[in-house]
N, C-alpha and C positions, 0 to 999 in steps of 0.2 A: 504494500500500500504506500502511495506517495502522499505527502502532506506539505502544503505551503501555507505559511503564516505571514501576514502583513502586520507589523507592529509599529504603532506610532507612540513610542515612549521607550523608556529604558528596558534593557533585556538583561536578566541575571540568571546564570546557571551556576549553582553551587552544591556541594555535597552530591547526593544522588537525586536532586530535585527534578532532573530532566533525563529521560531515557528514550533513546531511539532504539527500540528493542530489535528492529531488523538489522541494525548495525551497518547499514549501507548508506553512505553519505548522499547518494543520488536520490534517496527516498525522502529527504527532508530539506526544505528551503525556508529560511526565515529572511524576509525582506524588511529591513528597518527603514522607515520613512520618518522624516522630520528634519530638525535642524542640527547643526554641529554641536549643540548643547546636549544631545542625546548620547547615551553611552551603553555599551554592552560589556558585561563582566562575566568571565568564566573563572571560578576560583574554588579553593577548598576541596579539591578532589572532583570537582564537576567535570564531566566528560561530555563534550558536545560532538556528535557525529552528524555532519550535514553541511549545508552551504549557508553561510551567513553573508547576505548581500546587504550591507549597510554603509553605503558610500559616504554618508555624512556623519557617521558615528565615530566616537573615540572608543576603541576596543582595548580591553585589558584582559590578559590571560595570566593568572598568577597562582602562587602556591603550588599545588600539584594538579591544577586544572589543565585540561587538554582539549585541543580542537583537532579533529580528524575529518578532513574534507577540504573546503576552500573558504576563503574569506575575502571580502572587499570591504575596506574601511577607510575612513579619513586618516586616522592615526592608529597605530598598533603598538602596545606595550606588553612585552613578555618578561616576567620576572619570577624569581624563586626557581622551583623545579618544574615550572610549566612547560608545556610542549605544544608544538604546532606541526601537523603532518598533512601535506597536500595529498589527497587521494587521487592517484593517477587514473583510477577507473572513471573519474568524472570527465576525463579527456577522451571524447569519443568522436568517431567519424572525421578525424583530422581537424576538429575545431577546438580552439582553446578558449571559447567564450563561456561565460557564466551570465545568464540573462543577456543584457545589452552591453556587457563589459568584456574586454579581453585583456590578458596581461601582455604588456609590451616588453618586459624584461624580467629577469629573475636573478637573484644573487643568493649565495649561501654565506651566512654570517659566520665566519671562522675566526672571530676576534677574541675568542677565549684565550686568556694569557697562559693557560696550561697547555695549549695546543703546541705541539713540537713537530719539526720536520724529521726526516730520517736520521739526521745527525744530532738530534736532541737540542736544536737551536729553536728559540721562540720564533713563531711566525708572526710577522707584523704586516698588516694590510693598510 
């Protein structure tokens, strides 16, 4: 079953308050509408599996919160042990679009000071 929600207000996922029992990101889309004062928060062990399409929202993933799927946001803050995983199964038929949006570029943030090269030298980007 596929579900789409349109939310005009803040979005909060914490603890086990939200469950996508199918576990497939393509089955859930939450579209956040509103102004840049709106925010979405995934925290405290909250696990979001789906697509969060909230181009005006400030999004925070913190604590042990996780997002598995895709996200469009105005700003994104990830802290603590939080995680973000792009679900490549969303990429189908040669299209990289989510709704009316497409990603123009991608980078992997490897700025962790503990990250080392093969000679144990710190990697600086």
